[in-house]
FIKOL-261572 format. One record per residue: residue in one letter; x, y, z of N, C-alpha, C in turn. Coordinates in steps of 0.05 Angstrom, whole numbers, plus 5000, padded with zeros to 4 digits. Layout:
REM residues N
AXYZXYZXYZ...
REM end
This chain:
REM residues 296
M163828127987161328198012160727948027I159827948048158927668069155827688068E154827428059152027438055150727368089K148427468090146727458120145827178121P146126988141145726728137142126688130T141226548122139026498113137526268128L134626268130133125988146134425758132K134825788101135325488090138525408095S139925588102143125558107144125498132S141825578150142025528173140825288181L138925248169138224938178139924718161K141024838135143024608129145724598145S146224758161147824738178147424538207L145024668222144324438242144524208231L143924068201143923858193146923688193Y148523828191151123778191152723688219I151923848240152123818269150123608281A148023618266146623408282147023128291P148522998280150022738280151022748313M152822918311154823028333152923068357M150923268354149623348372148523138384L146822978372145922698380147922518398I149922488394152122338405152422498436I153222708426154222878454151122888475T148722938470146622928488146122608493T146622408474146122108484147922058505F150722088503152521988519154022168542N153222458537154322608557152322858571L150622928556148123098575146422948584Y145722728577143322528591144122428610P147122328610147722178635148422358656I148522628648149122848676146422908685I144722988665142022978681140922758693R141122488689140222328702141322308724S144422328731145822308753145222498766F144122738762143822938784140522858793L139522758778136322708787136622508807M138122298803138822118817139822158843S141522338846142522378871140322498897F137722538882135622658904134422408912Y134022178895132721888899134121828920T132021798943132621648971130921388973D129321388962127521088957127121008924F129120898920129420808884130320518881N128420418860128720098854129920118832I132420048823133920018806132119878777Y131219688788129919458767127619568756T125619658772122719848764122920088753Q126020218762125420448761124220658776E122820538791121220708812122620918837V121121098835122721278859120121338879N120821228904118421298918119121518941E121521638941122321848958124522038946Y124522298955125622458942127322648971G129622688964130722898988133722938986I134923079004137323149003139222989026S138322779028139722599054141922479044N141522469015144422269001146722449003F146422699002148222909001149922949028I147122949048148422939076149922709085E148422479072150622249084153322189069V153322319049155522369036158322489048L157322729057158322969068159322869096Q158222699108158622609135160022309134D160922159110161721909111165021969115P165721869134169021859136170721739113E168621529101170721409072170321649049F168521869048168222009030170522209029I170222339061172722529072175522419065L175522169068178622049064179022049040A176522029012177321958988178022298984I176222488990176722828977180222858988R181022759013183422839021185522729002N185622468999187822258981187122428954T184422518942183722608914185822898914F185623038934187123338928190223248936I191023068954194023028950195022918925F192922758911193722688888193922928872V192523178862192123348847194523498853L194523548878197423768894200323588880G200323368880202223218876203323158850V200723178835201023018799201923368788V199623498784199623708774201823918773P202624018792205124198794207824038776A207923848790211123658786210723628760S208123508750208023438715208323718699I207923928706208424178690211024238693I212224238713214924288722216624128701I215823868708218423678694218023628664S215323698658214623648623216123898621L215724118623216724388607219724368608G220724288628224224268625224624048604I223223788604223823658577223223758555A221223918550220323948525222924258522V223524408541225924548526227924428517L228724238531231324078525230623968496L228123848492227823648467227223888449N226724148451225924368431229324428414K231424428438234024468424235524218421I234223978420235323788400234523798370K236123718353235323728331236023508321V237823308327238923048310236222788332L235122718313233422548321231022598352S230422928342228122988358225422818358G224822768329222022688326222422338342F224622238344224921938361225121998389F226522178400225522248421223022378435R221622488419218822558425216822338425S217522128405215721958407216221728432I218721728438219121598463217221698490Y217621938492216722118511213122038513F212422028486209722078487207821768487L209921608484209021278489207321218509P208121278540206621248558203621338560F203421598550200821678543199221538532V199421368507197721258493197820948499T199920898517199520588531198020508553S196720268548194720188570194820198595T193920328617193520408643194320138658V193119978648193219668664197119558652A197019638627199719508623201819678639I201719878637203720058653203120028685S201119988696200519948724202419698729I202619438713203819218706206819218714V207719398694210019478696211219618726W209519898723210620018758209919808781S208419608784208019418802210719268799W211719198781214719018780216619238789I216719498785218619678793218219728823Y215619768836216119768864215919518884H216519258868216619028882218519058900S218119028929219619008950222918908952R222418668937225118558941226818518910F225118598892226118528870226018788849G224418998854223919248841225819378840L225819538809228119738806227819968830M226120058835226120308853227720198882N227620008891228419948923231119808914Y231819798888234319788880236019978882A234420198874236520488869236520568902L234720548914234220608940236520518959G236920268953239020068960241520108956L242120288939245220368928245420648946L243420748951243821038969243420928998G243520679003243020599033240820599043I239020609029236020619044234820349042K233320299064231919969066229720019048P228919759036226719659019223919839030I222619899013219720059016217619909006E215719859031213519709018211519879004F212019888973210220158974207920078958L206619798949204219778942202319628969T204619558992201819509017202819589039D204719849038204519999065202820259055P200620289076198620459068200720799069K203020839083203921049084205221079062Y205520949041206821029015205120938989S202520868993201520808972200221068955M199621238967199621518948202221628930L204021598947207021658936207321488911A206721178912207421058891205321158873L202521188875200621268857201721518840V202421768862203021968839205521958826I207221868828209721718816208921658791M207121468793206621318767204921518750A203321658759201421848748202922078734I205222138745206822408735208222238710W209421968714210621888695209221828668K206921728671204921678650203921958637G203422148653202022408635204522608626L206422498632208522728620209022788581G208222598573207922528541205922708532F203922818546202322948524202023238542N203723298559204023538568206623638553I208523438548211323558536209923598504I209123408494207423588468206223838465L205023888488203224158480205624398490F207624308506209124538512211124568489L211524348470213324358444211924548427V208924538422207424678405207824948412G207424978442208025308452209825378443L212925248459215725348440215625418413N215125238401215225268371213425508361N211525578378209825848362211226138377I213426118394215126368397216726458372D216826678379218126808356221126818362E223426768346225626798360227126988356N225927278347227227488348226627568375Y224427488390224727598422227527478434Y227927238427230727208438233127308425S233627368408235527518390235827828402A233327858400233528188416234528138444A233827988461234627938483237727958496K238627778478241227688473242927918465I241728088448243528348446243028588465D240528578480240828788506242528548531G243428308524245428248547243628008564A241127978559240227758575240927498575R241027388597242427128605240226908597G240526668599239726458586237326458607W237126478633235326368652234126678650E234926888648233327178644231727118625R232127038595231126938570228126768580F229126558596227326348602224626478621T225926618639223726748659221826988644N223027198628221527328613221127328591I221527168574220327068546218926808549T221226598554218926418550216626278567I216826358597214526308614211726478602P212726788599209826858594208626868572L210426728551208726738524208226428523L208926248544207625968549204725988567G204526238574201526238593199626108579P198426168559196326048544197125698548T198925588542199625278544199025188564M200925328592200825278615198225268632F196225468624193925498630192425298620L192325178597191624918581192824658593V194624598598195524418615195324338649S194724608659194024618682191224518691V189524698670186524598673186424278668M186924158645186523868636187523658660G189923828668191623678692190023658720V188423778727186923898758183823668750I182823738724180523558720181023178714N183123238706184122928700184822828728S186222978740186922868766184622808786F183122918784180922988808179222718795K179322658779177722388760180022178762V181222138776183321888776181921628789F181821458770180821188777182720958767D182520988741184420738721186820658742E188120828742191320778759190820658782V189220748799188820628827187320388825F185820298806184020018803187219878789A188219908772190519748761192719708780L194019928794195719888811195519738832F193619748847192419538868190919378868Q191119288840189319048832186318978845S185119228836182219268844181219318870R183319438887183019508906184019808910P182720048933184220238937186220268956G188620098941190620118960190319968987P192319868999192119759028190619949055A188919789064187219909083185620119068G184920219046183620369029185020649034S187620599033189820839033190221039014A189120958990189121048958186421128947L184721098966181221168960181021398946T180421418922179721728909176621728908V175821998899173222008897170921868876V172221848857171621708830171921378846Y173821288857173821038867171020988890Y170621158903168421208929166021158905I165421348892163121308870163121028862F164820898856165020618839164720468857Q165420438884164320288903161820358911K160720538914157720608919156220538905F156720538878154620428857154420148843Y156620078845157719798825158119598850Q158719638872159619438890157219398916E156219618923154319678945151519738935S150619828909148519918905147220088915Q148620318924147820538929147620748913Y145920708895145720888869145521218880G143821278895142821568905145521668915I147021508930149821608946151821618923A152621488908154221468885153621698864A151321778860150121958843151122288860A150022248890151122448900154022578899A154822378912158022388913159722468878G158322348862158222508837158722778833I155622948838155523178838157123338856V158623198877160023388894162123398883L163823198869165723228852166023458836F163823418816162923628794163323878805L162123908830161924208844165424298845I167124098864169624148867170724238838I170624048823172324108795171124378782L168424448780167724668775168724928789V169224898813170025108831173025178822F175224958824177224958805178425118788T176325018767176125078741176025418741L173225478747172825778753175025938761I176325858780178525918798181326068777Q181725808769183925778742183126028721M180625958710180126168689179726448699A180026498728179726798739182626838735F184426668747187026738743188326778716N187526608697187526638669187426888659K185026978665184927278652186227468665K186827448682188127678693191427768700F191727438695195527418688196527328666V194827148646196027058626194427188601H196227298578196227468564196527308535Y194927348523195427198491196027448474
REM end
């Protein structure tokens, strides 16, 4: 028989979660509320915390700023370049690793290492890979008869360089999630499909993909959110600059510039709210898609 919760047990439960709620409120909820309020500060003194004027002019200025439009464009390019490619590549690697029985743990660790490695360290390695004269990337292109490309100094290739590095860095986490999803699929489904004469690709598209739906939803949502928030990779790869001639400027880097370098706190907060709304819209669309097409 299940006992009904009493006031005493409820208070006891609240005491257990109180420390975590305090941390969440202090480091998550309060900054969100403060940023929202700051986005309406049009005349604000950061030192005295005096607000002399409120309004929506910060949002108007942000949405009319050519730099912000460029940051939005670059961020969308980054999201569209990283998320689909990362899902496809990591799923393919996960399927292969799931079939490997010898040294499977070793290979899984190797693929997971980039995810837990410092972004700065990874960026240093990729800066060398992208080097126009001595880099491995241009060496490989040279073998194909392609002239060296200035990945880090030519504005035309800065986003491509950023996308490739981000895909490589994020593969490990996605692979682990897909491996968990693959291990949860009952082998009886594949056995029954083989008896019915289904080939490998048919089993993959009709069994593996549908049953990995929840995992793919999780990977895609996290990938979209993290890609919209990209900053570390830009800052580290281009040595504290948003790429050559600002060609790799992203929304979070724009916020960083406005807040820390130009001291335009209201503008930075307004840009942050706009980014939050964009991520929210994309997440809601993904959740609606998940509810309609993904089955648990």
